[in-house]
MDTraj code that builds the backbone (N, CA, C; nanometers):
import mdtraj as md
import numpy as np

residues = "UNK UNK UNK UNK UNK UNK UNK UNK UNK UNK UNK UNK UNK UNK UNK UNK UNK UNK UNK UNK UNK UNK UNK UNK UNK UNK UNK UNK UNK UNK UNK UNK UNK UNK UNK UNK UNK UNK UNK UNK UNK UNK UNK UNK UNK UNK UNK UNK UNK UNK UNK UNK UNK UNK UNK UNK UNK UNK UNK UNK UNK UNK UNK UNK UNK UNK UNK UNK UNK UNK UNK UNK UNK UNK UNK UNK UNK UNK".split()
xyz = np.array([
    [0.0549, -0.0939, 0.0217],
    [-0.0627, -0.0151, -0.0435],
    [0.0626, 0.0614, -0.0102],
    [0.0562, 0.2126, -0.1056],
    [0.1515, 0.3553, -0.1071],
    [0.1089, 0.3767, 0.0789],
    [0.2279, 0.5427, 0.0788],
    [0.2288, 0.5749, 0.2201],
    [0.0997, 0.6934, 0.1986],
    [0.0563, 0.7423, 0.1166],
    [-0.0495, 0.7836, 0.1034],
    [-0.1272, 0.7620, 0.0476],
    [-0.1908, 0.6325, 0.0254],
    [-0.2957, 0.5882, 0.0220],
    [-0.3628, 0.5247, 0.1709],
    [-0.2171, 0.4848, 0.1918],
    [-0.2222, 0.4731, 0.4223],
    [-0.2853, 0.5316, 0.4570],
    [-0.2609, 0.7097, 0.4670],
    [-0.2984, 0.7624, 0.5356],
    [-0.4459, 0.8676, 0.5034],
    [-0.4478, 0.8554, 0.3415],
    [-0.6333, 0.9003, 0.3054],
    [-0.7177, 0.7654, 0.4136],
    [-0.6716, 0.5808, 0.3911],
    [-0.7780, 0.5543, 0.4354],
    [-0.7769, 0.5679, 0.5643],
    [-0.6631, 0.5770, 0.6748],
    [-0.7134, 0.6190, 0.8162],
    [-0.8003, 0.7154, 0.8352],
    [-0.7709, 0.8079, 0.7631],
    [-0.8377, 0.9949, 0.7768],
    [-0.9445, 0.9400, 0.7804],
    [-1.0439, 0.8934, 0.6785],
    [-1.1445, 0.8229, 0.5871],
    [-1.2149, 0.7763, 0.7087],
    [-1.1520, 0.6753, 0.7801],
    [-1.2458, 0.6104, 0.8787],
    [-1.2630, 0.7281, 0.9448],
    [-1.1871, 0.8200, 1.0242],
    [-1.1983, 0.8975, 1.1743],
    [-1.2656, 1.0077, 1.1706],
    [-1.2633, 1.0354, 1.0468],
    [-1.3739, 1.2254, 0.9629],
    [-1.5319, 1.1985, 0.9667],
    [-1.6057, 1.2700, 1.0081],
    [-1.7468, 1.2004, 0.9549],
    [-1.7975, 1.2403, 0.7602],
    [-1.6455, 1.3602, 0.6990],
    [-1.6853, 1.3762, 0.6114],
    [-1.5762, 1.2898, 0.5166],
    [-1.5751, 1.2052, 0.4869],
    [-1.4365, 1.1094, 0.4180],
    [-1.4116, 1.1603, 0.3009],
    [-1.5195, 1.2287, 0.1878],
    [-1.4734, 1.3203, 0.1241],
    [-1.4839, 1.4189, 0.1281],
    [-1.3891, 1.5074, 0.2085],
    [-1.3800, 1.5855, 0.2118],
    [-1.1805, 1.6040, 0.2400],
    [-1.1684, 1.4289, 0.2843],
    [-1.0663, 1.4460, 0.2844],
    [-0.9401, 1.4542, 0.1939],
    [-0.7901, 1.4688, 0.1940],
    [-0.6936, 1.5290, 0.0510],
    [-0.5969, 1.4995, 0.1396],
    [-0.4641, 1.4228, 0.0343],
    [-0.3477, 1.4057, 0.0584],
    [-0.2914, 1.4098, -0.0745],
    [-0.2015, 1.4844, -0.0536],
    [-0.0734, 1.5006, -0.1272],
    [0.0767, 1.4148, -0.0561],
    [0.1289, 1.3696, -0.1301],
    [0.2138, 1.3228, -0.1573],
    [0.3724, 1.3786, -0.1920],
    [0.4578, 1.5020, -0.1291],
    [0.5857, 1.6040, -0.1978],
    [0.7036, 1.4711, -0.1478],
    [0.7747, 1.4923, -0.2502],
    [0.9200, 1.4738, -0.2345],
    [1.0093, 1.5706, -0.1414],
    [1.0999, 1.4903, -0.1097],
    [1.1217, 1.6335, -0.0175],
    [1.3042, 1.5877, -0.0417],
    [1.4179, 1.7023, 0.0480],
    [1.5258, 1.6015, 0.0490],
    [1.5647, 1.5105, 0.1426],
    [1.4383, 1.4884, 0.2404],
    [1.4964, 1.5029, 0.3627],
    [1.3601, 1.3382, 0.3384],
    [1.3429, 1.2799, 0.2446],
    [1.2579, 1.1697, 0.1911],
    [1.0576, 1.2426, 0.1657],
    [0.9675, 1.2185, 0.2001],
    [0.8693, 1.2414, 0.1303],
    [0.8346, 1.2735, 0.2555],
    [0.6736, 1.4130, 0.2145],
    [0.6039, 1.5157, 0.3097],
    [0.4585, 1.4293, 0.2342],
    [0.3840, 1.3681, 0.3689],
    [0.2160, 1.3516, 0.3154],
    [0.1468, 1.4465, 0.4085],
    [0.0885, 1.5945, 0.2961],
    [-0.0190, 1.6691, 0.3852],
    [-0.1189, 1.6407, 0.3520],
    [-0.2043, 1.6421, 0.4691],
    [-0.3519, 1.5547, 0.4942],
    [-0.4470, 1.7166, 0.5480],
    [-0.5156, 1.6822, 0.4841],
    [-0.6194, 1.8515, 0.4753],
    [-0.7517, 1.7333, 0.4736],
    [-0.8544, 1.7736, 0.5792],
    [-0.9341, 1.7457, 0.6144],
    [-1.0861, 1.8633, 0.6307],
    [-1.1868, 1.8312, 0.6367],
    [-1.2725, 1.9583, 0.6339],
    [-1.2690, 1.9898, 0.8143],
    [-1.3040, 2.1298, 0.7743],
    [-1.2254, 2.2230, 0.9590],
    [-1.2820, 2.1606, 1.0420],
    [-1.5146, 2.1429, 1.0320],
    [-1.5030, 2.0161, 1.1678],
    [-1.4877, 1.8814, 1.1830],
    [-1.3916, 1.8529, 1.0680],
    [-1.3061, 1.7082, 1.1347],
    [-1.1071, 1.7467, 1.1658],
    [-1.1363, 1.8777, 1.1566],
    [-0.9597, 1.8529, 1.2437],
    [-0.9587, 1.7544, 1.3286],
    [-0.9915, 1.8282, 1.4998],
    [-1.0574, 1.7719, 1.6076],
    [-1.0694, 1.6247, 1.5713],
    [-1.0491, 1.5312, 1.5397],
    [-1.1361, 1.4223, 1.5215],
    [-0.9482, 1.3458, 1.4488],
    [-0.8794, 1.4169, 1.4001],
    [-0.7661, 1.3700, 1.3288],
    [-0.6243, 1.3946, 1.4265],
    [-0.6701, 1.4567, 1.4773],
    [-0.5070, 1.5549, 1.5708],
    [-0.5724, 1.4696, 1.6985],
    [-0.6408, 1.4475, 1.7755],
    [-0.7259, 1.3966, 1.8872],
    [-0.7051, 1.4428, 1.9917],
    [-0.7189, 1.3887, 2.1340],
    [-0.7139, 1.4517, 2.2435],
    [-0.5402, 1.4190, 2.2536],
    [-0.4981, 1.5821, 2.3116],
    [-0.3624, 1.5343, 2.3248],
    [-0.2568, 1.5563, 2.2184],
    [-0.3192, 1.5467, 2.0785],
    [-0.2380, 1.4891, 1.9451],
    [-0.1986, 1.3441, 1.9702],
    [-0.2839, 1.2601, 2.0415],
    [-0.2803, 1.0850, 2.0142],
    [-0.3155, 1.0446, 1.8829],
    [-0.4135, 1.0928, 1.7898],
    [-0.4430, 1.0291, 1.6808],
    [-0.3496, 1.0566, 1.6037],
    [-0.3180, 1.1796, 1.5864],
    [-0.2104, 1.2346, 1.4599],
    [-0.0250, 1.1232, 1.5048],
    [-0.0255, 1.1249, 1.6188],
    [0.0712, 1.1341, 1.6390],
    [0.0918, 0.9009, 1.6417],
    [-0.0161, 0.8741, 1.6259],
    [-0.0494, 0.7353, 1.6267],
    [-0.0585, 0.6802, 1.4566],
    [-0.1019, 0.8071, 1.3805],
    [-0.0882, 0.7685, 1.1773],
    [0.0431, 0.8505, 1.1434],
    [0.1666, 0.9277, 1.2654],
    [0.2700, 0.9424, 1.1408],
    [0.3774, 0.7980, 1.1945],
    [0.3318, 0.7587, 1.3883],
    [0.4085, 0.5995, 1.3994],
    [0.3770, 0.5109, 1.2679],
    [0.2363, 0.4742, 1.2093],
    [0.2030, 0.3848, 1.1329],
    [0.2503, 0.4706, 0.9982],
    [0.2794, 0.5488, 0.9572],
    [0.3482, 0.6091, 0.8412],
    [0.5517, 0.5754, 0.8689],
    [0.5530, 0.6389, 0.9747],
    [0.6929, 0.5803, 1.0058],
    [0.7432, 0.4276, 0.9902],
    [0.6602, 0.3560, 1.0229],
    [0.6958, 0.1694, 0.9712],
    [0.6208, 0.1552, 0.8374],
    [0.6098, 0.2845, 0.7585],
    [0.5174, 0.1762, 0.6640],
    [0.6311, 0.2812, 0.5702],
    [0.7105, 0.3951, 0.5869],
    [0.8500, 0.4499, 0.4490],
    [0.9259, 0.3507, 0.5570],
    [0.9566, 0.3089, 0.6357],
    [1.0842, 0.2238, 0.6878],
    [1.0509, 0.1122, 0.6217],
    [0.9989, 0.0381, 0.6380],
    [0.9523, -0.0873, 0.5212],
    [1.0039, -0.0702, 0.3662],
    [0.9434, 0.0547, 0.3658],
    [1.0418, 0.0642, 0.1727],
    [1.1815, 0.1116, 0.1673],
    [1.2434, 0.1306, 0.3160],
    [1.3632, 0.1848, 0.3149],
    [1.3731, 0.3322, 0.2198],
    [1.2286, 0.4140, 0.2968],
    [1.1693, 0.6041, 0.3094],
    [1.1837, 0.6431, 0.4715],
    [1.2321, 0.7428, 0.4223],
    [1.1142, 0.8299, 0.5351],
    [1.0241, 0.8728, 0.4850],
    [0.9668, 0.9280, 0.5601],
    [0.8043, 1.0393, 0.5432],
    [0.7770, 1.0641, 0.6601],
    [0.7424, 1.2671, 0.6596],
    [0.6800, 1.3514, 0.7825],
    [0.5289, 1.3521, 0.7275],
    [0.4317, 1.3714, 0.7997],
    [0.2625, 1.4062, 0.7926],
    [0.2563, 1.5108, 0.8111],
    [0.2470, 1.6154, 0.7949],
    [0.1736, 1.7616, 0.8075],
    [0.0207, 1.7110, 0.7639],
    [-0.0224, 1.7709, 0.8681],
    [-0.1851, 1.7845, 0.8421],
    [-0.2155, 1.9420, 0.8863],
    [-0.2838, 1.9770, 0.7380],
    [-0.3190, 2.0743, 0.7605],
    [-0.5010, 2.2008, 0.7857],
    [-0.5010, 2.2984, 0.8227],
    [-0.5916, 2.3373, 0.8163],
    [-0.6485, 2.4845, 0.7955],
])
top = md.Topology()
chain = top.add_chain()
for i, resn in enumerate(residues, 1):
    res = top.add_residue(resn, chain, resSeq=i)
    for name in ("N", "CA", "C"):
        top.add_atom(name, md.element.get_by_symbol(name[0]), res)
traj = md.Trajectory(xyz[None], top)
């Protein structure tokens, strides 16, 4: 599964408006950056209490990227 697809699947499962989920994969010097954008009313669901949900998504992204021999970073845009 592509890193972009992993984050899209996770985010769509968490939010009330899955059609508003947008995920972009950008290449950088330090690996790739996954940008996640959701509806304004769903941003809290993606971040979670004390950022726990966002941190869990980052852990899964890092594990999947490491398995592919890559580095990845998740940015949640508002």
